[in-house]
C-alpha positions in Angstrom: 86.0 81.4 17.7 89.2 81.5 19.6 89.3 84.8 19.9 86.0 84.4 21.4 86.7 81.4 23.9 90.3 83.8 24.9 87.9 86.5 26.2 85.0 83.7 28.2 88.2 82.8 29.8 89.1 86.0 30.3 85.7 86.5 31.6 85.3 83.8 33.7 88.9 83.9 35.5 88.2 88.2 36.5 85.0 87.1 38.1 87.0 84.3 40.3 89.6 86.6 41.0 90.7 85.9 44.7 93.6 88.5 44.0 90.7 91.5 43.4 87.6 89.7 45.4 86.0 92.3 45.2 83.4 90.4 42.8 82.9 87.3 45.0 82.0 90.4 47.3 79.1 91.3 45.9 77.8 88.5 44.5 78.2 87.0 47.8 76.1 89.7 49.5 73.5 89.6 46.2 72.4 86.4 46.3 72.5 86.2 50.2 69.0 86.3 50.9 67.7 84.1 48.5 67.1 79.6 48.8 67.5 77.0 46.1 63.9 78.2 46.3 64.3 80.8 44.5 67.9 80.7 42.8 65.8 82.3 39.1 65.6 85.3 40.4 69.5 85.3 42.2 69.9 84.4 38.4 68.2 87.1 36.7 69.7 89.4 39.1 73.3 88.4 38.4 72.3 88.4 33.8 71.2 92.2 35.1 74.6 92.7 36.5 76.4 90.8 34.2 74.2 93.4 30.5 75.3 96.1 33.5 79.2 95.4 33.5 79.5 94.7 29.9 77.8 97.8 28.8 80.4 99.8 31.1 83.0 98.0 29.2 81.4 98.7 25.7 81.5 102.7 26.1 84.7 101.9 27.3 86.1 99.8 24.5 84.6 101.5 22.4 85.6 105.5 23.9 82.5 106.6 24.8 83.0 107.4 28.2 85.8 107.5 30.4 85.6 107.5 34.1 87.7 108.9 37.2 89.4 105.3 37.6 90.0 106.4 41.9 86.2 106.9 42.5 85.6 103.7 40.4 87.4 101.8 42.3 86.0 103.3 46.0 82.5 102.6 45.0 83.3 99.5 44.3 83.5 98.5 47.4 80.6 101.0 48.5 78.4 98.3 46.7 79.5 96.0 48.7 79.2 97.3 51.6 75.3 98.8 50.5 73.6 95.4 48.7 75.6 93.3 52.4 73.5 96.5 54.6 70.3 95.8 52.2 70.0 92.9 53.3 70.0 93.5 56.8 67.7 95.9 56.4 65.8 93.8 54.7 66.2 90.5 56.7 63.0 90.1 58.9 61.3 90.1 55.7 61.0 87.2 53.1 63.4 87.1 50.0 60.9 87.7 47.6 58.5 90.4 49.1 62.1 92.8 48.9 60.8 94.4 45.6 62.7 93.0 42.1 62.4 96.0 40.4 64.4 98.3 42.9 66.1 95.4 43.5 67.2 95.3 39.9 67.7 99.1 39.6 70.5 98.8 41.5 72.1 95.3 40.9 72.5 96.8 37.0 74.1 100.2 38.5 76.0 98.9 40.3 77.0 96.4 37.9 77.9 99.1 35.8 80.3 100.6 38.4 82.2 97.4 38.3 82.7 97.6 34.9 84.0 100.9 34.7 86.3 99.4 37.3 88.2 96.9 34.8 87.1 99.7 32.0 90.8 101.1 31.4 92.4 97.2 30.9 89.7 96.2 28.8 89.9 99.1 26.5 93.7 98.4 25.9 93.1 95.0 25.3 90.0 96.2 22.2 92.7 98.3 21.4 93.7 96.6 18.8 91.0 94.8 17.6 89.0 95.7 14.6 85.9 93.5 15.9 84.9 94.9 19.7 81.6 92.6 19.8 83.0 89.1 19.9 85.4 90.6 22.8 82.8 91.3 24.4 80.3 88.7 23.5 82.7 86.4 25.1 83.7 88.3 28.2 80.3 88.7 29.1 79.8 84.9 28.7 82.7 83.7 31.4 81.3 86.4 33.6 78.0 85.2 33.2 79.1 81.6 34.0 81.5 82.1 36.5 79.0 84.4 38.9 75.9 81.5 38.3 79.1 79.0 40.1 79.1 82.1 42.7 75.9 81.6 42.9 75.2 78.1 43.4 78.4 77.9 46.0 76.5 81.0 48.1 72.7 78.9 47.7 75.1 75.2 48.3 76.3 76.9 51.9 72.5 78.8 52.9 71.1 74.8 52.0 74.0 73.3 54.1 74.0 76.1 57.1 70.2 76.4 57.4 68.8 72.4 56.5 71.7 70.8 58.3 73.4 73.1 60.8 70.1 74.2 61.8 70.7 77.8 61.1 67.3 79.9 61.1 67.3 81.9 57.8 67.5 85.3 59.3 70.3 84.4 61.7 72.2 83.2 58.4 71.7 86.5 56.2 72.9 88.7 59.5 75.9 86.6 60.3 77.2 86.4 56.3 76.1 89.9 55.6 77.8 91.4 58.8 80.9 89.1 57.9 81.1 90.6 54.0 80.9 93.7 54.9 83.8 93.5 57.4 85.9 92.3 55.0 84.9 95.3 52.9 85.4 97.1 55.2 89.6 97.4 54.6 89.0 97.9 51.1 87.0 100.9 51.5 89.4 102.6 53.4 92.2 101.3 51.2 90.3 102.9 48.2 89.0 106.2 49.6 90.1 109.5 48.1 92.0 111.7 49.0 
């Protein structure tokens, strides 16, 4: 059980690592168009992301699939940028009218990409482990807890901005999405394949 909690902690810290803030940016972009009224939808999307993220880790841990790290390092900021761009495209539509099926598929695909970004390190951790399922479940649990925490913070910021500061929802989504895109541009430049 101690091993399980070690990996829960590792998953939690993996997402909340401000040195590697790409995960936080992605979740912020994912949650931006939503409000507390639709918190279940964004948590479902985060869970889809967690499952896909851990699926790519499992593929790596069991030596089923290896990917080009350089390409993945570039694709991670691409997923963040595209998610924020998606917000801008639909900024004048109600967030619930955005197709959850399409949103879910995109989130799953992006989760696979993000998982492969951590897969080499995770494979090294798993090299000596006979039981790979317990660490994967622990890691997934830590990721899910931290993602829900980030989503609640973003929804809280949205609530304060829209209800107390009287910022219109469309303006909030636009401002936060553009800010996320601007923060992501240096990541895109730094990881662009040479």
